[in-house]
C-alpha positions as CSV (number, residue, x, y, z in Angstrom):
1,M,-12.2,-7.5,-0.5
2,D,-15.7,-7.5,0.9
3,I,-18.0,-4.9,1.0
4,A,-17.9,-4.4,4.6
5,E,-14.6,-4.2,5.1
6,Y,-14.2,-1.0,2.7
7,H,-16.8,0.5,5.4
8,K,-14.9,-0.4,8.6
9,M,-11.8,1.2,6.8
10,H,-13.4,4.2,6.2
11,A,-14.8,4.3,9.5
12,L,-11.1,3.7,11.1
13,E,-8.7,5.2,8.6
14,S,-8.8,8.5,10.5
15,T,-8.1,7.3,14.0
16,Y,-6.6,3.6,14.4
17,W,-3.2,3.1,14.9
18,W,-2.7,0.9,11.8
19,F,-4.0,2.9,8.9
20,Q,-2.5,6.5,10.7
21,G,0.7,4.4,10.9
22,R,1.3,3.0,7.8
23,R,0.1,6.6,6.4
24,D,3.0,8.4,8.1
25,I,5.4,5.6,6.8
26,I,4.1,6.2,3.4
27,L,3.8,10.3,3.8
28,N,7.4,10.2,5.2
29,Q,8.7,8.6,2.2
30,L,6.9,10.7,-0.7
31,G,8.5,13.5,1.3
32,E,11.6,12.3,-0.1
33,L,10.2,11.4,-3.8
34,L,8.1,14.1,-4.8
35,P,11.1,16.9,-4.7
36,R,13.0,14.9,-6.6
37,L,10.8,13.8,-9.2
38,R,9.8,17.5,-9.6
39,R,13.4,18.3,-10.1
40,E,13.5,15.6,-13.0
41,T,10.3,17.3,-14.7
42,P,10.6,21.1,-14.5
43,G,7.6,23.0,-15.9
44,R,4.8,20.5,-16.0
45,P,2.6,18.7,-12.8
46,L,3.5,15.9,-11.6
47,R,1.3,13.0,-12.7
48,L,1.0,10.7,-10.0
49,L,-1.5,7.1,-10.0
50,D,-2.7,5.5,-6.8
51,V,-3.6,2.1,-7.8
52,G,-6.3,0.7,-5.9
53,C,-6.8,3.6,-3.9
54,G,-9.5,2.3,-1.5
55,T,-11.4,5.1,0.2
56,G,-8.8,7.7,-1.0
57,M,-7.0,9.0,2.2
58,L,-3.8,9.0,0.2
59,L,-4.9,10.3,-3.1
60,Q,-6.2,12.8,-1.1
61,T,-2.9,13.9,-0.2
62,L,-1.8,13.5,-4.3
63,E,-3.8,15.6,-5.5
64,Q,-2.5,18.6,-4.1
65,E,1.1,17.5,-5.5
66,G,0.2,17.0,-9.2
67,L,-2.3,15.8,-11.4
68,A,-3.4,12.9,-9.5
69,V,-5.6,10.0,-10.4
70,G,-7.3,6.8,-8.5
71,L,-8.2,3.8,-9.8
72,D,-10.0,1.0,-8.0
73,F,-12.6,-1.8,-8.8
74,S,-15.1,-1.3,-6.0
75,P,-17.7,1.1,-6.4
76,V,-18.2,1.5,-2.8
77,A,-14.3,2.7,-2.5
78,L,-15.4,4.8,-5.2
79,R,-18.3,6.1,-3.7
80,Y,-16.2,7.3,-0.7
81,C,-13.6,9.0,-2.8
82,R,-16.2,11.1,-4.5
83,E,-17.3,11.9,-0.6
84,R,-13.9,13.8,-0.5
85,R,-14.7,15.0,-3.7
86,L,-11.6,13.6,-5.5
87,R,-11.8,14.7,-9.0
88,H,-9.5,12.1,-11.2
89,L,-11.2,8.5,-10.1
90,G,-11.6,5.5,-12.6
91,R,-13.1,2.3,-12.2
92,A,-10.8,-0.3,-13.4
93,D,-9.4,-3.6,-13.5
94,V,-5.8,-2.9,-12.6
95,R,-4.2,-5.5,-14.5
96,H,-5.3,-3.4,-17.7
97,L,-4.6,0.0,-16.9
98,P,-6.6,2.5,-18.8
99,L,-3.8,4.5,-19.7
100,P,-1.2,5.4,-22.2
101,A,2.6,4.3,-22.1
102,N,5.6,5.9,-20.8
103,R,3.2,8.8,-19.0
104,I,3.3,8.4,-15.3
105,D,5.7,9.7,-12.8
106,L,4.7,8.1,-9.7
107,I,2.5,5.0,-9.2
108,T,2.2,4.2,-5.9
109,A,0.6,0.6,-5.1
110,L,0.0,-0.2,-1.1
111,D,-1.4,-3.5,-0.1
112,L,-3.0,-4.1,-3.6
113,I,-0.7,-6.4,-5.2
114,E,-1.2,-9.7,-3.0
115,H,-5.1,-9.1,-4.5
116,I,-4.3,-9.7,-7.7
117,R,-4.0,-13.0,-8.8
118,D,-2.1,-12.2,-11.5
119,D,0.9,-10.4,-9.8
120,A,3.4,-10.6,-12.3
121,G,1.1,-8.8,-14.9
122,L,0.2,-6.3,-12.8
123,L,4.1,-5.3,-12.4
124,G,4.5,-5.5,-16.3
125,E,1.8,-3.0,-16.4
126,F,3.1,-0.6,-13.6
127,H,6.2,-0.9,-16.2
128,R,4.5,0.3,-19.4
129,V,2.8,3.3,-17.9
130,L,5.6,4.5,-16.0
131,R,7.9,7.1,-18.1
132,P,11.5,6.1,-18.2
133,G,12.8,7.0,-14.9
134,G,9.6,6.8,-13.5
135,L,9.0,5.3,-9.9
136,A,6.6,3.0,-8.0
137,L,6.2,2.9,-4.4
138,M,4.9,-0.2,-3.6
139,S,4.0,-2.2,-0.3
140,V,2.7,-5.8,0.4
141,P,2.2,-8.1,3.4
142,A,5.2,-10.0,4.5
143,H,6.0,-13.4,5.7
144,K,3.8,-16.6,4.9
145,N,3.9,-17.8,8.3
146,L,1.3,-15.0,9.1
147,W,-1.5,-16.0,6.8
148,S,-4.3,-15.8,9.0
149,S,-8.2,-15.5,8.3
150,H,-7.4,-11.6,8.1
151,D,-6.3,-12.4,4.9
152,V,-9.0,-14.6,3.6
153,A,-11.0,-11.7,4.7
154,L,-9.2,-9.1,2.6
155,H,-9.1,-11.5,-0.4
156,H,-5.4,-11.7,-0.6
157,H,-3.9,-14.5,-2.6
158,R,-0.6,-14.4,-1.1
159,R,1.8,-12.8,1.6
160,Y,5.5,-12.3,0.5
161,E,8.9,-13.4,1.4
162,K,11.4,-10.5,0.8
163,A,13.4,-12.5,-1.6
164,E,10.2,-13.7,-3.4
165,F,9.0,-9.8,-4.0
166,R,12.2,-8.7,-4.9
167,A,12.5,-11.4,-7.7
168,L,8.9,-10.4,-9.0
169,V,9.6,-6.7,-9.2
170,E,13.2,-7.4,-11.0
171,A,11.5,-9.7,-13.3
172,A,8.9,-6.7,-14.6
173,G,12.1,-5.1,-15.9
174,L,11.9,-2.4,-12.4
175,H,14.9,-1.5,-10.9
176,I,15.1,-1.5,-7.2
177,E,16.1,1.7,-5.3
178,R,14.9,1.2,-1.9
179,Y,14.0,-2.2,-0.3
180,T,13.0,-2.9,3.4
181,S,10.8,-4.3,5.8
182,A,8.3,-2.0,7.7
183,V,5.6,-1.8,10.7
184,A,8.8,-4.0,12.8
185,T,7.9,-2.4,16.0
186,V,4.7,-4.2,16.6
187,Y,5.7,-7.8,14.8
188,P,6.5,-9.5,17.7
189,A,3.1,-8.9,18.9
190,A,1.1,-9.3,15.9
191,A,3.0,-12.9,14.9
192,L,2.0,-14.2,18.4
193,F,-1.5,-13.1,17.8
194,R,-2.1,-14.5,14.7
195,R,-0.5,-18.2,15.8
196,L,-3.2,-17.7,19.0
197,K,-5.9,-17.2,16.7
198,R,-4.9,-20.3,14.6
199,R,-4.9,-22.4,17.6
200,F,-7.8,-21.2,19.2
201,V,-10.1,-19.4,16.8
202,K,-12.4,-22.7,15.4
203,P,-12.2,-23.3,11.7
204,D,-15.7,-22.7,10.7
205,T,-15.8,-19.3,12.2
206,P,-16.2,-16.4,9.4
207,P,-13.1,-14.7,8.6
208,R,-12.7,-11.3,9.6
209,T,-9.7,-8.6,9.8
210,D,-7.9,-7.9,13.1
211,E,-8.7,-4.3,13.0
212,F,-10.9,-4.0,16.4
213,P,-11.2,-1.0,18.9
214,L,-9.0,-0.5,21.2
215,P,-8.8,1.7,24.2
216,R,-7.2,5.3,23.4
217,C,-4.4,5.2,25.4
218,V,-3.2,2.1,23.5
219,N,-4.2,3.3,20.3
220,T,-2.2,6.5,20.9
221,V,1.0,4.3,21.9
222,L,1.0,2.2,19.0
223,H,0.6,5.0,16.6
224,R,3.1,6.8,18.0
225,I,5.8,3.9,17.8
226,L,4.8,3.6,14.2
227,T,5.5,7.7,13.6
228,L,8.7,6.7,15.3
229,E,9.5,4.1,13.0
230,A,8.4,6.2,9.9
231,R,11.0,8.9,10.8
232,W,13.6,5.9,10.9
233,L,12.4,4.7,7.8
234,R,13.0,7.7,5.8
235,H,17.0,7.1,5.7
236,H,17.2,3.7,7.2
237,N,16.1,0.2,6.3
238,L,14.4,-2.6,9.0
239,P,15.4,-6.2,8.5
240,F,11.9,-7.6,9.6
241,G,8.1,-6.6,9.5
242,L,4.7,-6.8,8.9
243,S,5.1,-5.3,5.6
244,I,7.6,-4.9,2.6
245,L,8.2,-1.6,0.9
246,C,9.7,-1.3,-2.3
247,L,10.7,1.8,-4.7
248,A,11.6,0.7,-7.9
249,R,12.3,2.8,-10.8
250,K,11.9,2.2,-14.7
251,R,15.0,2.3,-16.4
252,E,15.9,5.5,-18.7
């Protein structure tokens, strides 16, 4: 990802609807998962791994739940993590996780896998480092027809169709426990916006992400919509959306 995008993410992630709404979705999922993992591992702290931890917003929450380690390749991202006083950080090529096999209770990999050319190899690494029964919570961008300069600016290699990503996860030897679309409520507006960009933005325009300042009232409404969606996703699936959310387990 371009260095400028890390700075932009850090500036917006505490207020911008997309970052806050996605965080609500993930925290609602973790609210179900973490108690379950604690019951499975009595007598020791949970071992949590945030792969592609970015500026550390999620890792800051995970540190309160167990022994949480964050890995990222970007020195800029890790600098922002250190500014949050996060303790367990490593700079690593996530295709070769610097961890022993069969150790991790929960991996979070949020909007990471699409950045890695060898996505199958990365999923194989997840399988290797998870303990038997360990979980991976993953999100990826959905729908190839939504590809735009936003993806180029973020250095994505691909967007995924639902059947394609499911096959990738299963081929890595992981058993899918939950599989749903997410960020569905804003999908129609986002799809229209991407189509208009392709039609009217000149081909030689430098690629930029789609996060841009919004009036406070609009930002608040969009965040509240995703907060409601996060509550729905705690127990129900969605048929379409901007993202795919997957929970997979390494078999015992």
